[in-house]
VOGU-3710 file (C-alpha; in Angstrom, 3 decimals, decimal comma):
1> xxxxxxxxxx> -0,119/0,071/0,020  1,647/3,324/-0,957  1,691/6,181/1,301  -0,012/9,527/-0,213  2,190/12,443/-0,484  1,451/15,727/0,974  0,345/18,268/-1,577  1,748/21,275/0,781  5,454/19,925/1,305  5,433/17,072/-1,560
11> xxxxxxxxxx> 6,864/14,467/1,159  9,656/16,824/2,587  7,852/17,717/5,889  8,799/21,160/5,928  7,589/24,201/4,132  9,185/27,935/3,125  7,083/30,649/4,131  8,367/33,936/4,100  12,181/33,156/4,260  11,715/30,873/6,958
21> xxxxxxxxxx> 10,948/26,941/7,438  7,798/25,707/9,184  6,956/21,655/9,743  4,158/21,015/7,862  1,130/19,691/9,164  1,529/16,223/7,878  5,106/15,911/9,735  3,531/17,463/12,907  0,520/14,485/12,503  2,911/11,906/11,998
31> xxxxxxxxxx> 5,288/13,057/15,091  2,307/13,446/17,634  0,932/9,893/16,446  4,749/8,334/16,965  4,546/9,856/20,896  0,654/8,371/21,339  -0,315/4,742/22,464  -2,099/2,886/19,957  -5,685/3,354/21,524  -5,155/6,909/21,317
41> xxxxxxxxxx> -4,517/7,334/18,135  -7,412/5,751/16,633  -9,517/7,725/19,259  -12,463/10,009/17,474  -12,550/13,875/18,269  -15,569/15,381/17,761  -16,080/19,434/17,671  -18,045/19,122/21,030  -14,622/17,387/22,804  -12,747/20,490/21,930
51> xxxxxxxxxx> -15,162/22,939/23,457  -14,939/21,147/26,910  -13,787/22,917/30,035  -11,438/20,535/30,970  -9,173/21,124/28,420  -8,261/24,579/29,884  -7,281/22,912/33,757  -4,442/21,431/31,646  -2,182/22,817/34,577  -4,460/22,023/37,401
61> xxxxxxxxxx> -5,504/18,778/39,388  -8,428/17,601/38,207  -11,051/14,419/38,433  -12,853/13,778/35,239  -15,867/11,580/35,049  -16,726/10,445/31,515  -16,896/7,352/29,338  -13,687/6,130/28,131  -14,111/6,584/24,380  -14,885/10,176/25,542
71> xxxxxxxxxx> -12,194/10,333/28,149  -9,783/8,817/24,842  -10,585/12,249/22,769  -10,358/14,361/25,570  -6,938/13,011/25,872  -5,595/12,977/22,499  -7,382/16,870/21,941  -5,327/17,698/25,147  -1,889/16,188/23,167  -2,607/17,807/20,212
81> xxxxxxxxxx> -3,771/21,191/21,868  -0,003/21,451/23,483  2,464/19,202/21,328  5,212/20,371/23,675  4,234/19,090/26,814  4,758/15,583/27,780  1,435/13,936/28,963  1,013/10,368/30,156  -1,653/7,830/30,676  -0,774/5,300/33,552
91> xxxxxxxxxx> -3,303/3,355/35,618  -3,689/1,713/39,414  -2,898/-1,280/38,101  1,011/0,413/36,599  1,361/1,746/39,360  1,084/-1,378/41,726  3,107/-3,099/38,945  6,174/-0,225/39,796  5,187/-0,317/43,324  6,025/-3,992/43,907
101> xxxxxxxxxx> 9,124/-4,063/41,517  7,451/-5,716/38,796  8,694/-2,840/36,139  12,223/-2,762/37,703  15,351/-3,403/35,708  16,340/-6,298/37,782  12,779/-7,962/36,768  12,554/-7,020/32,915  15,669/-6,722/32,253  17,271/-4,086/29,782
111> xxxxxxxxxx> 15,881/-4,212/26,637  11,938/-5,001/27,337  10,033/-2,104/27,310  10,036/1,282/29,999  11,346/0,243/33,051  10,605/2,333/36,459  13,040/1,212/39,734  10,687/3,249/41,594  7,316/5,151/41,485  9,150/8,292/41,546
121> xxxxxxxxxx> 10,342/7,029/38,203  6,891/6,470/36,754  5,330/9,754/38,403  8,050/12,689/38,316  8,649/13,131/34,831  5,396/14,023/32,957  4,206/17,284/32,871  0,449/16,244/33,276  0,026/12,806/34,388  -3,577/11,175/33,761
131> xxxxxxxxxx> -4,258/8,105/36,099  -6,903/6,026/35,248  -8,779/4,226/38,106  -10,063/1,070/38,825  -8,455/-0,831/36,074  -6,829/-3,157/38,619  -8,991/-6,242/38,315  -7,898/-8,925/40,950  -7,110/-8,229/44,283  -3,815/-6,962/45,792
141> xxxxxxxxxx> -2,873/-5,697/49,357  -0,419/-3,259/47,974  -3,051/-1,221/45,891  -4,553/0,894/48,013  -1,294/1,892/49,474  0,677/2,598/46,000  -1,886/4,594/44,528  -2,229/6,683/47,556  1,621/7,024/47,528  1,468/7,585/43,649
151> xxxxxxxxxx> -1,252/10,575/44,364  0,431/12,316/47,053  3,990/12,287/44,695  1,892/14,654/42,460  -0,175/16,502/44,755  2,645/17,506/47,214  4,856/19,179/44,486  1,892/20,638/42,416  2,393/18,358/39,336  -0,909/18,383/37,122
161> xxxxxxxxxx> -2,656/15,618/37,268  -5,960/14,071/36,547  -7,890/10,952/37,663  -10,277/9,448/35,536  -13,051/7,889/36,822  -15,126/5,860/34,061  -18,743/6,068/34,622  -19,386/3,167/33,283  -17,151/1,467/36,046  -16,601/4,107/38,650
171> xxxxxxxxxx> -13,963/4,165/41,174  -15,511/3,572/44,671  -16,139/1,624/47,948  -15,857/-1,915/46,678  -12,950/-1,486/44,301  -9,785/-3,435/44,715  -7,274/0,327/45,153  -9,860/1,931/47,030  -9,380/3,300/50,594  -10,966/5,553/52,791
181> xxxxxxxxxx> -7,633/7,661/53,079  -7,547/7,880/49,102  -11,041/9,334/49,289  -9,855/12,056/51,676  -6,981/12,675/49,264  -9,576/13,163/46,556  -12,210/15,484/48,351  -9,194/17,558/49,506  -7,589/18,018/46,349  -9,301/17,206/43,135
191> xxxxxxxxxx> -12,497/19,034/42,159  -14,709/16,900/39,857  -15,524/17,606/36,217  -18,232/15,395/34,437  -18,591/14,792/30,715  -21,812/13,894/29,567  -21,732/11,213/26,947  -20,698/12,319/23,554  -19,541/9,453/21,462  -21,717/6,065/21,645
201> xxxxxxxxxx> -20,286/3,457/23,886  -19,992/-0,054/22,380  -22,701/-2,047/23,144  -22,551/-5,829/22,280  -25,903/-6,576/22,001  -26,310/-10,184/21,105  -29,573/-9,545/19,364  -27,329/-7,562/16,650  -24,660/-10,263/16,314  -26,227/-10,680/12,574
211> xxxxxxxxxx> -25,724/-6,843/11,697  -21,855/-7,568/12,433  -19,476/-8,332/9,709  -19,185/-12,071/9,559  -15,539/-13,611/9,611  -15,020/-15,730/6,808  -12,488/-18,251/6,849  -11,094/-20,151/3,999  -10,749/-23,386/3,702  -7,668/-25,403/3,546
221> xxxxxxxxxx> -7,100/-26,933/0,185  -7,874/-30,603/0,165  -4,133/-32,326/-0,382  -4,085/-34,078/-3,613  -3,806/-37,662/-3,708  -0,766/-39,396/-3,562  0,353/-40,844/-7,146  1,090/-44,091/-7,339  4,882/-45,246/-8,051  5,786/-45,769/-11,405
231> xxxxxxxxxx> 6,845/-49,296/-12,153  11,074/-49,435/-12,305  12,779/-50,456/-14,956  15,374/-53,185/-14,865  18,167/-50,348/-15,508  16,512/-48,840/-12,134  16,078/-51,920/-10,451  19,656/-53,056/-11,509  21,202/-49,543/-10,064  19,602/-50,581/-6,566
241> xxxxxxxxxx> 21,689/-53,691/-6,388  25,065/-53,732/-4,508  27,873/-52,882/-6,254  29,844/-56,284/-6,144  33,974/-56,134/-7,256  35,480/-58,896/-7,967  39,521/-59,177/-6,531  41,999/-61,677/-8,509  43,978/-63,946/-6,520  47,551/-63,778/-6,290
251> xxxxxxxxxx> 50,068/-65,288/-8,613  51,045/-68,856/-7,915  53,371/-69,125/-4,937  53,194/-65,422/-3,715  50,948/-66,369/-0,930  53,384/-69,008/0,395  56,454/-66,797/0,298  54,986/-64,231/2,072  53,932/-66,741/4,858  57,681/-67,910/5,102
261> xxxxxxxxxx> 59,494/-66,490/8,245  62,672/-64,513/7,247  65,911/-66,504/7,446  67,909/-66,516/10,643  71,296/-64,966/10,551  74,280/-67,323/12,000  76,746/-65,963/14,060  80,254/-65,719/13,173  83,382/-66,575/15,109  85,683/-63,999/15,181
271> xxxxxxxxxx> 89,599/-65,039/15,993  91,006/-63,248/18,684  93,744/-60,791/17,396  95,775/-61,543/20,528  99,975/-61,809/20,027  99,981/-64,897/22,098  100,163/-68,458/21,024  97,843/-70,339/19,400  95,256/-71,911/21,852  93,059/-74,769/21,684
281> xxxxxxxxxx> 90,510/-74,800/19,037  87,170/-73,172/20,259  88,632/-70,855/22,466  89,937/-67,964/21,059  86,543/-66,498/21,212  86,715/-65,608/25,181  90,250/-64,120/24,727  93,729/-65,556/26,038  93,062/-64,090/30,099  95,091/-61,712/31,908
291> xxxxxxxxxx> 96,170/-63,414/35,120  99,378/-64,878/35,844  98,179/-68,183/36,469  96,351/-68,325/33,001  98,227/-71,946/31,749  97,150/-70,830/28,361  100,161/-67,840/28,607  103,441/-68,142/26,567  106,240/-70,351/27,687  103,814/-71,743/30,491
//
């Protein structure tokens, strides 16, 4: 799918106006979309959202009661209206995870999404923090304490914070992260603004399922029947037989010669070089002796 080229900047992302370079609107939209989570990029903004008073409370503590589709549109409008402002969305579930250490570097590693070693890492940087309440869906003892600590961190430093309370799933007594101390904290620091429903909330009606687009799944093609093996020819059958190699027998007499042991060498008797008189036969190999008592010495 080819991307449509902007007719204003012709794909360059900038325009020249009165000798100055400005960012084209197409580049601005792409830049803002890259900073938004996917559920905000798809949010629909109506003209009524742009007229809401909450957009003027961008630097205040506010508790917003609205439906989730309208709240997404308000947050998206605030980000587009204040492009240089760091606006972040979190929830009581993520606050609980950071509080217990599930989002720390030791638990997630270095290259596995955003890392928060403490609540300060999560709550301090944004210029405006939007906290979605009652997203936690199972009981946890640390939930209420973590949420109270996170909200107090922002209020104590006068950092603008919006608490979002879903009108279809209100944060009240019985919510997992609810506590009386959090209720007092909200009543003391967060004035309430209510947004009437603007966008229709998705509702799954079983009677209207036939009106929805139906999922069509193409059947897998049936496998072709296996073809019968072709009859083998005489050449193919002969090629499958093991190769027989005949070795000719050795020449006559060669095998007997190879089995005969090598001839033994006979020791030759070497005559003595002694100047003494000839000795009796057979004794020259031992020498004539050196002692004076030898009866074989000359003249004895």
